[in-house]
C-alpha positions in Angstrom: -3.0 -1.6 -1.9 -0.6 -2.5 -4.7 -0.4 0.5 -7.1 -0.3 -1.9 -10.1 -4.0 -2.9 -10.1 -7.0 -2.6 -12.4 -8.6 0.3 -10.5 -5.4 2.3 -10.9 -5.0 1.4 -14.6 -8.6 2.6 -15.2 -8.0 5.8 -13.3 -4.9 6.6 -15.3 -6.4 5.8 -18.6 -9.3 8.2 -18.0 -6.9 10.8 -16.8 -4.8 10.4 -20.0 -7.8 10.7 -22.2 -9.0 13.8 -20.3 -5.6 15.5 -20.9 -5.7 14.4 -24.6 -9.1 16.0 -24.9 -7.7 19.2 -23.5 -5.0 19.3 -26.3 -7.6 18.5 -29.0 -9.4 21.0 -31.2 -12.6 20.6 -29.2 -12.0 20.0 -25.5 -15.7 20.1 -24.4 -17.0 17.7 -27.0 -14.1 15.3 -26.9 -14.4 15.2 -23.1 -18.1 14.3 -23.5 -17.2 11.4 -25.8 -14.5 9.8 -23.6 -16.9 7.3 -21.9 -18.4 6.3 -25.3 -14.9 5.8 -26.9 -13.8 3.7 -23.9 -17.1 1.7 -23.8 -18.5 1.6 -27.4 -21.8 -0.1 -28.0 -21.5 -3.9 -28.1 -18.2 -4.0 -26.2 -17.4 -6.3 -23.4 -18.3 -4.8 -20.0 -15.4 -5.6 -17.7 -16.4 -4.3 -14.3 -20.1 -3.3 -13.9 -23.5 -4.7 -14.5 -24.0 -3.0 -17.9 -22.4 -0.6 -20.4 -24.5 2.3 -19.1 -23.2 1.8 -15.5 -19.7 1.6 -16.9 -20.1 4.9 -18.8 -21.7 6.6 -15.9 -18.7 5.7 -13.6 -16.2 6.9 -16.3 -18.0 10.2 -16.6 -18.0 10.8 -12.9 -14.2 10.1 -12.8 -13.8 12.7 -15.6 -15.7 15.2 -13.5 -13.3 14.6 -10.6 -10.4 15.0 -13.1 -11.9 18.3 -14.1 -11.5 19.4 -10.4 -15.2 19.4 -9.6 -17.1 17.9 -6.7 -19.6 15.0 -7.4 -21.6 16.1 -4.4 -22.7 19.2 -6.2 -23.2 17.9 -9.7 -26.5 18.3 -11.6 -27.0 15.1 -13.5 -29.1 16.9 -16.1 -26.1 18.8 -17.4 -23.9 17.4 -20.1 -20.3 16.5 -19.4 -19.2 19.0 -22.0 -20.8 21.7 -19.8 -18.6 20.7 -16.9 -15.5 20.7 -19.2 -16.3 24.2 -20.1 -16.8 25.2 -16.5 -13.4 23.7 -15.6 -11.7 25.5 -18.4 -13.2 28.9 -17.3 -12.6 28.4 -13.6 -10.6 31.0 -11.8 -10.8 29.7 -8.2 -10.2 26.1 -6.8 -12.7 24.3 -4.7 -11.9 24.0 -1.0 -12.4 20.3 -0.3 -9.8 18.2 -2.1 -11.6 14.8 -2.2 -14.9 13.7 -3.6 -16.9 10.5 -3.4 -18.1 8.9 -6.7 -21.4 7.4 -5.5 -21.8 5.5 -8.8 -18.5 3.7 -8.2 -19.0 3.1 -4.5 -20.1 -0.5 -3.8 -22.0 0.4 -0.6 -20.1 -2.3 1.2 -21.7 -4.2 4.1 -21.0 -2.7 7.5 -17.8 -3.6 9.2 -18.3 -6.5 11.7 -17.1 -9.8 13.0 -18.5 -12.7 11.1 -18.7 -16.5 11.7 -18.0 -18.4 8.5 -19.0 -22.0 7.6 -15.6 -23.2 8.9 -17.0 -23.1 12.4 -17.0 -26.6 13.9 -18.9 -25.9 17.1 -16.0 -27.3 19.1 -16.2 -28.3 22.7 -13.5 -25.9 23.9 -15.6 -22.8 23.0 -12.6 -20.5 22.9 -14.5 -17.8 21.1 -17.2 -17.7 23.8 -14.7 -17.7 26.7 -12.6 -15.0 25.1 -15.4 -12.5 24.6 -15.6 -10.0 27.5 -18.8 -8.5 26.2 -21.0 -11.6 26.1 -21.5 -11.2 22.4 -21.0 -14.9 21.4 -23.3 -17.8 22.0 -23.8 -21.3 20.6 -26.9 -21.9 18.6 -27.6 -25.2 16.7 -24.0 -26.2 17.3 -22.5 -23.1 15.8 -21.1 -19.8 17.1 -23.3 -16.8 16.7 -22.2 -13.2 17.2 -24.7 -10.6 18.6 -23.8 -7.4 16.7 -25.4 -5.2 19.3 -22.9 -6.4 21.9 -19.8 -7.0 19.7 -17.1 -4.4 20.0 -15.0 -5.7 17.1 -12.1 -6.4 19.4 -11.1 -9.4 17.3 -10.4 -11.6 20.3 -12.7 -14.4 19.1 -10.9 -14.3 15.7 -7.5 -14.6 17.3 -8.4 -17.6 19.4 -10.5 -19.7 17.0 -8.4 -22.8 16.1 -10.2 -23.1 12.7 -9.8 -19.5 11.7 -13.6 -19.6 11.3 -14.2 -16.1 12.5 -13.2 -13.2 10.3 -13.5 -9.4 10.4 -15.4 -8.0 7.5 -14.0 -4.5 6.8 -15.0 -1.6 4.8 -11.6 -0.7 3.1 -12.0 3.1 3.2 -13.3 3.2 6.7 -10.7 0.7 7.9 -7.9 2.7 6.3 -9.0 6.1 7.7 -6.9 6.8 10.9 -9.3 9.4 12.3 -12.8 8.0 11.6 -13.7 10.6 8.9 -15.5 8.1 6.7 -19.0 6.8 7.4 -22.0 5.5 5.4 -25.0 7.5 4.4 -28.6 6.2 4.5 -28.0 4.4 1.2 -24.8 2.7 2.5 -22.5 4.8 0.3 -19.3 6.4 1.7 -19.3 9.9 2.9 -16.4 12.1 4.1 -16.6 14.3 7.2 -14.2 17.1 6.1 -14.1 18.5 9.6 -12.4 15.3 10.6 -10.5 14.5 7.4 -6.8 15.1 7.5 -6.5 14.5 3.7 -4.0 11.7 4.2 -5.3 9.9 1.1 -5.4 6.5 2.7 -9.0 6.0 1.7 -8.1 6.8 -1.9 -5.5 4.2 -2.0 -7.6 1.6 0.0 -10.8 1.6 -2.0 -10.7 -1.3 -4.5 -13.4 0.4 -6.6 -11.6 3.8 -6.8 -14.7 5.4 -5.4 -12.9 8.2 -3.5 -11.1 10.5 -5.9 -8.9 13.7 -5.7 -10.3 16.7 -7.4 -7.6 17.4 -9.9 -6.1 20.8 -10.9 -4.5 19.6 -14.1 -6.9 21.5 -16.4 -6.1 24.7 -14.4 -2.4 24.1 -14.8 -2.6 23.4 -18.5 -4.8 26.5 -19.0 -2.1 28.7 -17.4 0.6 27.1 -19.6 -1.6 27.6 -22.7 -2.2 31.2 -21.8 1.6 31.8 -21.9 2.1 32.4 -18.2 5.4 31.6 -16.7 4.8 28.4 -14.8 7.3 26.9 -12.4 7.2 23.2 -11.4 8.5 22.4 -7.9 9.2 18.7 -7.7 9.1 16.8 -4.4 12.2 14.8 -3.4 10.4 11.5 -3.7 9.8 12.1 -7.5 13.3 10.8 -8.1 12.2 7.2 -7.5 9.0 7.2 -9.6 9.8 6.8 -13.2 12.5 4.8 -15.1 14.6 7.9 -15.7 17.0 10.2 -14.0 15.7 13.3 -12.2 17.5 15.4 -14.9 15.6 13.6 -17.7 12.4 14.3 -15.7 13.5 18.0 -15.7 13.7 17.9 -19.5 10.3 16.2 -19.8 8.5 18.8 -17.7 10.1 21.6 -19.7 8.8 19.9 -22.9 5.3 19.9 -21.3 5.5 23.7 -21.2 6.9 24.5 -17.7 9.3 27.3 -17.9 11.5 26.2 -15.0 11.8 23.2 -12.7 13.0 23.5 -9.1 13.8 20.8 -6.6 11.8 21.0 -3.3 14.9 19.3 -1.9 16.4 22.8 -1.8 13.7 23.7 0.7 14.4 20.4 2.5 17.9 21.6 3.1 16.5 24.8 4.8 14.1 22.7 6.9 16.9 20.4 8.0 19.1 23.3 9.1 16.2 25.0 10.9 15.0 21.9 12.6 18.5 21.1 13.8 18.9 24.5 15.4 15.4 24.3 16.9 16.1 20.8 18.3 19.3 22.0 20.0 17.4 24.9 21.6 14.5 22.7 22.8 16.9 20.2 24.4 18.8 23.0 26.1 15.5 24.3 27.4 14.7 20.9 29.0 12.3 19.4 26.4 12.5 15.6 26.3 11.6 15.2 22.6 10.6 17.0 19.4 8.7 15.7 16.3 9.5 16.7 12.8 7.1 19.0 10.8 7.5 18.3 7.1 4.6 15.9 6.7 1.3 17.7 5.7 -0.9 14.8 6.9 0.7 14.8 10.3 0.4 18.6 10.5 -3.3 18.3 9.7 -3.6 15.6 12.4 -2.2 17.9 15.0 -4.4 20.8 14.0 -7.6 18.7 14.0 -7.2 15.8 16.4 -4.0 15.9 18.3 -3.5 19.3 19.9 -1.7 17.8 22.9 1.3 16.9 20.7 1.6 20.5 19.3 4.0 21.7 22.1 6.4 18.9 21.0 6.1 19.4 17.3 8.7 21.4 15.4 7.7 25.0 14.4 9.9 24.8 11.4 8.1 25.1 8.0 7.9 22.4 5.4 10.4 22.0 2.5 7.6 23.1 0.1 6.9 26.2 2.2 10.6 27.4 1.8 10.8 26.4 -1.8 7.6 28.2 -2.8 8.9 31.3 -0.8 12.1 31.3 -2.8 10.3 30.9 -6.1 7.8 33.7 -5.4 10.6 36.0 -4.3 12.6 35.4 -7.5 9.5 35.2 -9.8 6.7 37.3 -8.2 4.4 37.0 -11.2 5.0 33.3 -12.0 2.5 30.5 -11.5 3.9 27.9 -9.0 2.9 24.2 -9.3 3.9 21.6 -6.7 4.5 18.1 -8.1 3.3 15.9 -5.3 3.3 12.3 -4.0 0.2 12.7 -1.9 -3.3 14.2 -1.3 -2.4 15.9 2.0 -0.2 18.4 0.2 -3.3 19.6 -1.7 -4.6 21.3 1.5 -1.2 22.8 2.3 -1.1 24.2 -1.2 -4.6 25.7 -0.9 -3.5 27.4 2.4 -0.2 28.8 1.0 -0.5 32.0 -1.1 2.9 31.2 -2.7 1.6 28.0 -4.2 -1.0 28.2 -7.0 -1.6 24.5 -8.0 -0.7 20.9 -7.4 0.2 18.3 -9.9 0.3 14.7 -8.6 2.8 12.1 -9.7 -0.1 10.2 -11.3 -1.1 13.3 -13.2 2.4 14.0 -14.3 2.8 10.5 -15.6 -0.5 10.8 -17.5 0.6 14.1 -18.9 3.8 12.5 -20.3 1.7 9.7 -21.9 -0.8 12.2 -23.4 2.1 14.3 -24.8 3.8 11.1 -26.1 7.0 11.9 -24.1 9.4 8.9 -23.6 11.1 10.2 -20.5 13.9 7.6 -20.4 15.1 8.6 -23.9 15.5 12.3 -23.2 18.7 14.2 -22.8 19.3 15.3 -19.2 18.8 19.0 -18.2 20.7 20.2 -15.1 18.9 22.4 -12.4 20.0 25.9 -11.8 20.6 25.0 -8.2 21.5 21.5 -7.0 20.1 20.3 -3.7 22.1 18.2 -1.2 22.1 14.5 -0.7 20.2 14.9 2.6 17.6 17.2 1.1 17.0 14.7 -1.7 16.6 11.9 0.8 13.7 13.6 2.6 11.1 11.5 0.8 12.3 8.1 2.1 11.8 6.7 5.6 14.4 8.0 8.0 15.6 10.6 5.6 14.3 13.6 7.6 15.8 12.5 10.9 19.1 11.7 9.2 19.2 15.1 7.6 18.6 16.8 10.9 21.4 14.7 12.4 23.8 15.8 9.6 22.7 19.4 10.0 23.3 19.3 13.7 26.9 18.4 13.2 27.2 16.6 16.5 26.1 19.5 18.6 23.2 17.6 20.2 22.8 14.0 21.4 20.1 13.0 18.8 18.3 9.7 19.2 16.0 9.4 16.2 12.7 7.3 16.3 10.5 6.8 13.3 6.7 6.7 13.2 6.2 4.7 10.0 2.7 5.6 8.9 -0.2 7.2 10.7 -2.9 4.8 11.9 -5.0 4.4 15.0 -2.2 2.6 16.9 0.5 5.2 16.1 -1.8 8.1 16.9 -2.4 6.5 20.3 1.4 6.2 20.6 1.9 9.9 19.9 -0.9 10.8 22.3 0.8 8.8 25.0 4.1 10.5 24.4 2.4 13.9 24.7 0.7 12.9 27.9 3.9 11.7 29.5 6.0 14.5 28.1 8.7 12.1 26.9 9.4 9.3 24.4 11.4 6.4 25.7 12.2 5.4 22.1 14.1 8.6 21.2 14.2 12.3 21.4 13.8 13.2 17.7 10.6 11.6 16.3 10.2 11.6 12.6 6.5 11.2 11.7 5.5 10.1 8.3 1.8 9.8 7.4 2.5 7.2 4.7 4.3 3.9 5.3 7.8 4.1 3.8 7.8 7.9 3.8 6.7 10.1 0.9 7.5 7.3 -1.5 4.5 5.5 -0.1 2.1 8.4 -0.9 -1.2 7.5 -2.6 -0.3 9.5 -5.7 3.0 7.6 -6.3 3.3 5.4 -9.3 6.1 3.2 -8.1 6.2 0.9 -5.0 7.9 2.3 -2.0 10.8 -0.2 -1.7 11.9 0.2 -5.3 11.6 4.0 -5.2 13.6 4.0 -2.0 16.5 2.1 -3.6 16.4 4.3 -6.7 16.6 7.4 -4.6 19.3 6.0 -2.3 21.4 5.1 -5.4 20.9 8.5 -7.0 21.8 10.5 -3.9 25.1 8.8 -3.3 26.8 11.2 -5.8 25.0 14.3 -4.6 26.8 17.0 -2.6 26.5 16.8 1.2 24.5 19.2 3.3 26.6 22.1 4.6 
């Protein structure tokens, strides 16, 4: 879904107001008042049936911004109580997503549907195309028997009037692993044993009913306490805002971070290690190797695709190496990963060298709340500059290209890109694992999000524009050595 839509605007406004409440003289009370300030008595109700429903949804979004799960909320408690709980929290919750039942539309079940465009034509292509006998003609119109229909879409494809459509549930349709279903009331539920935290459901829902559990209050608390807090920025951040990455460095320092480190440094290490690993695997007779930097893909392997694991690189992610460096140099510091996607939240929870995650959306909201005009700031250089290849890790093809450069022509690398994980590309990967080879190439770059990390659900710029910005920026960066 386009990132510039009303659901995203509403989400960001609530996030900004939550951060502003934190910086106010009474965080708990001002958090409680956000919904009433946004929807005062007598105002026009833009989205829901009544002002009370609007306020309810806003309050539930705030609870998610506080890092709490809606599934465990006691409606009898005041929002100020939850603000206090978030401020006093010392441990993060395990599951990184939550469903806002009040925002969920309880969409009708996914199915094939015959519209009024049906002409009851003589050819009957829909009937003839259905292998399951699910379509019949009644009163001169096509009728689909839902108990027999397999949603194969054959009837939709052959109808000359485009009279048959597939009704989809956006979050279910976007999920590549079937982790989302409906409860008895028709609302979305997430099976976290299946969920790979790819964030596709978050981006797909037009009601914004699936929400990340934010850690921003925890981060701001650590800054307020005077702790040394280090921001580790992902390579794709360079394409998000109308500023240079050095101005972004200045902005984060003004927000209270003590140091900003490029995760592209870790990407350089990943590229060098994967190049060496690729060479060894090819010498040992392997037919292909997949990259390992995408957290969504790594979660997929662990939970749903164990057969591809022997072909996946054992090299750690750029974030892993960056966090390791930061912890070694600053053992008592708080480390915060600035991230383009939900999937990295789980990686951060599993890595003791990473304390918190700040999404690009949250970073942008923090700048707005702090009234920081990033494009007007003076640039601040980094202590250590990453390479061109490391800085390109966040764009499609960037990882494979970096490995090629790191290899320095020692191996015959034939890159192939998996541009986004979905049911089809997962079948494709499973087939490569079964055959033990990939006819398309021998180095498979797998990106969970289309376009690479610049297509992550937490990004604030569209992938094409971000890719061009990063490509232009990295032209003057030093090459990987």
